[in-house]
C-alpha positions in Angstrom: -38.6 -28.0 -24.5 -35.4 -26.3 -25.4 -36.7 -22.8 -25.4 -37.0 -22.4 -21.7 -33.5 -23.8 -21.4 -32.3 -21.3 -23.8 -34.0 -18.4 -22.1 -32.3 -19.5 -18.8 -29.0 -19.7 -20.5 -29.4 -16.3 -22.1 -30.6 -14.8 -18.7 -27.7 -16.3 -17.1 -25.2 -14.9 -19.7 -26.8 -11.5 -19.5 -26.4 -11.6 -15.6 -22.8 -12.4 -16.0 -22.3 -9.6 -18.5 -24.1 -7.1 -16.0 -21.8 -8.3 -13.2 -18.7 -7.9 -15.3 -19.8 -4.4 -16.3 -20.4 -3.3 -12.7 -17.0 -4.7 -11.8 -15.3 -2.9 -14.6 -16.7 0.3 -13.1 -14.8 -0.2 -9.8 -11.7 1.6 -9.2 -8.5 -0.3 -9.8 -6.1 -1.0 -7.1 -2.3 -1.0 -6.8 -0.5 -2.2 -3.9 3.1 -1.0 -3.1 5.2 -3.1 -0.9 7.9 -1.8 1.4 11.3 -2.5 2.3 12.2 -6.2 3.7 8.9 -7.5 2.0 7.6 -8.1 -1.5 4.4 -8.0 -3.4 3.4 -11.3 -1.5 3.0 -9.6 1.7 -0.3 -8.3 0.4 -1.6 -11.8 -0.3 -4.5 -11.9 2.2 -5.6 -8.4 1.2 -5.7 -9.3 -2.4 -7.6 -12.3 -1.8 -10.4 -10.3 0.0 -10.4 -7.5 -2.7 -10.4 -9.9 -5.8 -13.5 -11.7 -4.0 -15.2 -8.3 -3.9 -14.5 -7.9 -7.7 -11.6 -5.4 -7.7 -8.8 -5.5 -10.3 -5.5 -5.7 -8.2 -2.0 -5.3 -9.1 0.9 -5.9 -6.6 4.2 -5.3 -8.5 7.7 -5.9 -7.3 10.0 -3.1 -6.5 13.6 -3.2 -6.6 14.3 -0.9 -3.5 17.6 0.3 -5.2 16.8 3.9 -5.5 13.6 6.0 -4.9 13.5 7.5 -8.5 13.8 3.9 -10.1 10.8 2.7 -7.7 8.7 5.6 -8.6 9.4 5.0 -12.4 8.3 1.5 -11.7 5.2 2.5 -10.2 4.4 4.9 -12.9 4.5 2.0 -15.4 2.2 0.1 -13.4 -0.1 2.9 -12.9 -0.1 3.5 -16.9 -1.5 0.0 -17.3 -4.6 0.7 -15.4 -7.5 1.6 -17.5 -9.4 4.0 -14.9 -9.4 5.7 -11.7 -6.8 3.9 -9.2 -6.3 3.6 -5.4 -2.8 3.4 -4.6 -2.1 1.6 -1.2 1.3 1.5 0.2 3.1 0.0 3.2 6.0 1.3 5.1 8.6 2.4 2.5 5.9 1.7 -0.1 4.3 5.1 1.2 7.7 6.7 0.4 7.3 5.5 -3.2 3.9 6.6 -3.9 4.3 9.9 -2.0 7.1 10.7 -4.4 4.5 10.5 -7.3 3.8 14.1 -6.8 0.8 15.6 -8.6 1.5 14.3 -11.9 0.4 10.7 -11.3 -1.7 9.0 -14.2 -4.9 7.3 -13.1 -4.4 7.9 -9.3 -7.6 8.9 -7.4 -6.5 8.3 -3.9 -3.8 7.1 -1.7 -4.1 4.7 1.2 -1.0 4.6 3.7 -0.8 1.5 5.7 1.8 1.9 8.7 3.6 3.8 5.9 6.1 6.8 5.7 4.3 10.2 4.7 7.1 12.6 4.2 6.8 16.1 3.2 8.9 18.0 0.6 12.5 18.5 1.5 12.3 15.8 4.2 14.5 12.5 4.2 14.0 9.2 5.9 17.5 9.4 7.5 16.8 12.9 9.0 13.4 11.6 10.3 14.9 8.4 11.9 17.7 10.3 13.4 15.3 12.2 15.7 15.3 9.4 18.2 16.7 6.1 18.9 16.2 3.3 16.3 13.0 1.3 16.6 13.3 -2.4 17.7 12.5 -3.7 14.2 15.5 -1.6 12.6 18.0 -1.4 15.4 20.5 -3.8 14.0 20.5 -3.4 10.2 22.9 -5.8 8.5 24.7 -3.8 5.6 26.1 -5.8 2.9 29.2 -4.7 0.7 26.7 -3.6 -2.1 25.2 -1.1 0.5 21.8 -2.8 1.0 20.5 -3.3 4.5 18.9 -6.5 5.7 17.0 -7.3 8.9 18.5 -10.0 11.2 16.2 -12.9 11.7 15.3 -12.2 15.3 14.6 -8.5 14.6 12.4 -9.5 11.8 10.4 -12.2 13.4 10.1 -10.6 16.9 9.8 -7.0 16.0 9.1 -6.3 12.4 6.5 -9.3 12.2 5.8 -9.5 15.8 2.2 -10.4 15.6 2.5 -12.7 12.6 2.6 -16.4 13.0 6.3 -17.3 13.7 6.4 -20.0 10.8 4.9 -17.5 8.4 7.2 -14.7 9.7 10.3 -16.8 9.2 9.2 -17.5 5.5 8.8 -13.9 5.1 12.2 -13.2 6.6 13.7 -15.6 4.0 11.9 -13.8 1.2 12.8 -10.1 2.4 14.0 -7.6 -0.1 16.8 -5.3 1.3 16.7 -1.6 0.9 19.5 0.4 -0.4 21.0 2.5 2.4 21.4 5.4 0.0 17.6 5.9 0.2 17.8 7.1 3.6 19.6 10.3 2.3 17.2 11.1 -0.6 15.2 14.1 -0.3 11.6 14.0 -0.9 10.4 16.3 -3.8 6.8 17.2 -4.5 4.5 15.0 -2.6 1.3 13.3 -3.9 -0.9 13.5 -0.7 -1.2 17.3 -1.3 -3.1 16.7 -4.5 -5.0 13.5 -3.8 -7.5 12.3 -0.9 -5.6 10.2 1.5 -6.5 7.5 4.1 -4.1 6.2 6.7 -4.2 3.0 8.7 -2.1 3.5 12.1 -0.5 0.3 13.5 -0.8 1.0 17.1 1.8 -1.5 18.2 4.1 -1.0 15.3 7.9 -1.5 16.3 9.1 -0.1 12.9 7.6 3.4 12.5 6.1 4.4 15.8 2.4 4.8 16.1 2.8 8.6 17.1 5.0 9.3 14.0 2.2 7.5 11.8 -0.5 9.7 13.4 1.7 12.8 12.7 1.8 11.7 9.1 -1.9 11.1 8.8 -2.6 14.6 10.6 -0.7 16.6 8.4 -2.0 15.1 5.3 -5.6 15.5 6.4 -6.1 11.8 5.9 -9.1 9.8 6.8 -7.7 7.8 9.9 -8.5 4.2 11.3 -6.4 2.6 14.0 -5.6 -1.2 14.4 -3.9 -2.8 17.4 -1.3 -4.3 15.0 2.6 -4.5 14.8 4.2 -3.4 11.5 2.6 -5.7 9.1 -1.1 -5.1 9.5 -1.7 -6.3 5.8 -0.5 -9.9 7.1 -1.9 -9.9 10.6 -5.2 -7.9 10.1 -6.0 -8.3 6.3 -9.6 -7.6 6.8 -9.2 -4.2 8.3 -6.7 -3.3 5.6 -9.0 -4.5 2.8 -11.9 -2.6 4.5 -10.0 0.6 4.5 -9.0 0.3 0.8 -12.6 -0.6 -0.1 -13.7 2.4 1.9 -11.5 4.7 -0.2 -12.9 3.3 -3.4 -16.4 4.0 -2.2 -15.5 7.6 -1.5 -13.9 7.9 -4.9 -16.9 6.5 -6.7 -19.2 8.7 -4.8 -17.0 11.8 -5.6 -17.1 10.7 -9.2 -20.9 10.5 -9.3 -21.4 14.0 -7.7 -18.9 15.6 -9.7 -20.7 15.4 -13.3 -23.9 16.6 -11.5 -22.2 19.6 -10.2 -20.9 20.8 -13.5 
């Protein structure tokens, strides 16, 4: 009487082992938050990715200096044990772009309403080309040189399509950005060395949608557009997760074809 039960238990254990093995072959995912946010801004996307078996890391960045944030990202990437998709939102795109071609474990880049500068460009010069967007029109600079978003600008423009109660919580938890980062010149860019995907937020009030389209076009990214304000990972997490998973699928397909072509 015990043998069938033992066989059933053995089959269940084997099935679990196989599932774990299949999941272990999935690309890893690192999520990079932007200014006036933190890693928790990716929460709804993380839930979806984890449910689908992905190993996800969403570290915190100090936003004090680009080189420091890039160093932090490199530390996190070094902990991944295989090909990794890096997804960045807003200023998070600046951080992952600055990785350049020397980026351990990176297999692809996903820009989510993010900056995608080229070598020699700076955020300050880019933003000076036109009037400030509504979300960043009234930056509150403290004595230490950090820029904060006022509550009304955060809730009404930065997180304009997020539930106001949640938006106010995010406002309270915002991570300020050092003003000095606006003058930092971009060095060698990662998107010239890795395949890229870009989610354009059509109604964004921080980075204009046309600027996002320009970034995506010149990096040759695979593009999707969503009718979202500047925080699509909060207001449209399913679409963001779908794009990231699409990137992982393409990377897996490329890895499967590459050995056969050698």
